[in-house]
N, C-alpha and C positions, 0 to 999 in steps of 0.2 A: 504493500500500500504506500502511496506517495504521502509522506508526512509533512510536506511543505505547507505552511499555513497561509490562509487568506486573512488579511487584516480588514476589518470593517470599522470605518470611522464614522460615527453618527451619534446623535443625541440619545439620551436614555430611553425615551419613548418614541419609537419609530416603527410602526406596524409594517411599513413597507420593507424595511431592512429585515424585520423578523421573518417575513416570508422567504427571503433569499437565504438567511441563515438556517432556517429549518430545512430547506432543500439541500444545502451543503452538508448539514448534519446527517441527513438521510443518505447522502453519498459517502459519508465518512471522511469528509474533507475537514481538516483542522481549521478552526476559526478562532481568531482573537478579536473580540469586539470591545471597543472603548471609545470614549469621547475625549479627544485631546484637550478641548477647552475646559473640561471639568475634572478629568482624571489626572492631569499633569500640572504640577510636579508630584502630586500624591493622589491616589495610590500608585500611579504609573512611575516606573523608573527606567530611564534610558541610559545605556552604556554602549556607545557607538565609536568604533575606531575605523579609520580608513585603511583598508588593505589593498593588496595588488589588484584584486578583482572588484573593488568598490567598498561600500560601507558594510561592515560586519559588526557583530556584537549582539546585544539582546535588548528587547523591550519587554519589560515585565509589568503586568497589571494584576495586582492581587497575587493569586497563586498560579497564574498562567504566564508563560514566557514564549516569545517568538524569537527565532534566530533571524536576525535582519538580513543575513546573506542568503537565506532560503525562502524568503517571502515570495510566494508565487503570484499574488495579486493583491491590490489594495482597492477596496470599494469605498470611494469617498462619497458618502451619502449626505447627511445633514449634521455635521459636527457643530457643537456650540462654538462661538467665537472665544478666543482667548480673553479672559476677563481683564478689564482695565479699570482704573479708578482715576477719574478726572482730577481728583484733588491730591493724589499721592504720586510723586515723581518715581519713587522706588517701585511701586506697583505697575506703573505704566512701562518702566524699563523692563521689569521682569516679564511682563506679557509679551513684549516685542522679542525678547530673547527666547522665550518659549516658542513663539511662532516661527522664528527663524532657525532655532535649534532643532526642536523636535519636528516641526513642519518641514524644515529643510532636509533633514535626514530622510523622513518618510517620502519626500518627493524626489529622492535621488537614489532609490534602491535599484541596483543592477539586476536585470532580468525580471523585474516586476512588471506585470500588466496593470495598468491603471484604468479604473472605471469611475470617472476619468481622472486625469491628472488635475489637481486643484488649480494650478496656474492656467491650464487650458480652459477649465470651466470658467474661471474669472475673466479671461479674455473674451470668451464667447458670450458673456452676459451683456455686452454692450450692443444695443440694438443697431446703432449705425454700422458697426462692423458686421453684424449679421446680415443686414440688408445689402451691404456691398458684396459680401461673399455669396449670398443667394443669387444676386444678379450675375456674378461671374460664373457660377456653376450652371446657369441656364434656367433658373426658376423665375416665374413671373411675379412681380411685386406691384402693389398699388402705387400710384403717384404719391410721393412722400415729401413733406417739408418738416425740417427741424429748425426752430427759430425762437428768439425771444423778442422779436419785433412785431408789435400788434398789427401794424399796417401790412406786413408780409402775411401774417395769419389771416387777416380779413380778405386780402386779395386771393389767397389760396382757397379759402372757404367759399368765395363768391363764384368760383369757376366750376365746382362740382359738389355733389353731396359729400360731406366730410365727417370723419370721426377723429376724436382726440383719444390718445392712449398714453399712459405713463411710460416713461423710459426705464423705470425701475419698479419691480413688484415688491417693494419693501413694506414693512409694517406701517400702518396709518391708523390713527384713532380719531373718533368723533365723539366728543363728550365723554372721553375716558373709555369708550368701547372700541374694540378692533373693527375696522371697516375696510372693505376692498375698494380700490379705485379701478373701475372697469372701463373698458373702451366704450365711448358714448358719442352719439351724434352731436355735432356743433355747427352752428350757422354763423355767417359773417357778423350778424348783428349782436352775437353774444361775445365776440372778441373785444376785450377792453385792455386797459393798462396793466392788468394783472399778468398778462402774458410776458411783460418785460421783467418779471421777478425771477424767472427761471427758464430753462430750455423747455420747449413744448414740441411734441411730436404730433403732427397732423397727417392723416392719410385719406386718400380718396376712398369713399365707401364702396366696397365691392357688392354688386347686386346678387348676393349669394342665395342659394336654395338649401344649402346645408354646410356644415363644417366637417372637417376631418382632423382627427388627432392621429399622427403617425409617430410611433416609437421605434427608434432604431437602436439595436443592441449589437455592436460589432458590425456584421454584415446582414443581420437578420432584421427584417422590416415588417412591422405590424401596424395595420391601419384600421381605424373604426370611423364610420360615418356617424356624425352626431346631429340629431335633428332637434331643434329647439322650437318653441312656439313662434308663430309668425311675428316678424318685427323685432325680434331679439337680436341685438348687435353682438353682445358678449355672452356666450352660453355659460360661462363660469358663474354668472349672477343668478342662474335659474337651474341649479343642479337637479332639483327635485322634479323638474318638468322635461327632462331630456330622455330621448330614446337613442339606443346605440345598435349598430350592426357592423360586423366585421366586413371589410371590403379588401380588394386587392389593390395594392399601390401600383400605378402604371410604371412600366419599365423605365421610361425617361425620367420620371420623378424619383424613382428609387436610385438610379444612377447619380442624379444630381445631389440627393441627400448624402450618399456615400462620399461624394467629392466634397461636399460642405463639411462633413465631419473630419475628413482628412485634412482639409485646409486649417482647421482649428486644432488638430491633434486630439480629437475626442473619440471615445468608444461608445458614446451614448448621446442620444438627443431626442427630445420630445417636441415634435414639430406641429404647428397649427396652420391649417389651410382653410380658406373659404372656397367653396365649390359653386360655380355658376351653372345656369341651366344648360349651357353647351358642354358641360363636363370639364371645363378648365379648372385647374387647381391653382389658386393664388396664395403664394407664401405670405404668411403674416408674421410669424416669429418662431424662434427655437428656444426652448428652455433646456440648457445643457445639463441640468440636473433635476428634471421635472418629475412630478408625481405620475405614477402609472398603475398603482395597485387597483384603484377603483375601476379602471378601464379593463384590466385583465378580467375581472369578475363580470363586468357589465357586458362585454363583447366577446368573452370566451377566448382571449388571446393569451398564449402560453409565454408570457414575458418573464415570469419567475424562472422558468426552466432555461430560457435563453441567457439570462444574466448568470445563473449558476453555471451553465456551460462555459461561458466566457471566463468567469473567475476560476473555474476548475482547470480548464484546458488551454486558455489563451486563445481559443477559437470556438465557434459554435459547432456542435455535433450534427447540425442539420445542413451543413454546406453540401 
């Protein structure tokens, strides 16, 4: 039996990671799960030395230890950020040392497959870079404007039906309660001086008849058609009203998605498309570390097995 471990970096409560770990356990693949932002420097202990073949040594979390030179794969899911304290210089310094020390070693393991590399994920989270890459690999994107100029925003909205969407899907609170900022229609008359306070992303509204979420794991591509009530712009705002069905991704789209991931050095991507009546797929965005577990259940897509294949073997067993 291959005793090389898989490292799973994620927060304590992560039901999606639990599915993959359970499948790896079923296959008798050793797994060390930990949350770098909460477990380091205690209870996790790092002892890494640079040898002729790369970093070697050990990472110990509680009673479990991983040989750094033998890590077969690292699954970077949803780890907590390294904690900082805005008021304490020593704490801020320690957090940065931990991120660059532990994070730096984990990101430089020889022979390790990354799903995906943290630096690749971070680079791919920038929507301007995504849209540029999507265009270069042959995907169709809506007309797009990024601006903090209200007059530019007004002029863009005046030429076609337009939506506004955030550039970052971070946490946002309204009256102390968490709230999502969804893509929403916007008209020229709604544009005011508030646009000047930050960058805004405006896109032409695609006359879609459905949405598609496509999850790519290595070279395996899984697609589901998502049908929302009429008039809904952002299906994420109405999860309880959606229907799903598995569909086949067109060959030309599949090839473009693999080129997109290769461009960023990713082994995973959750892509969103708007589909029009003529069957055209319009690229909207890619979440390089997106959620997928609910889609596996709703559309019957074997994503857990594909991820376990990649982590276990470095390639899918379905090729």
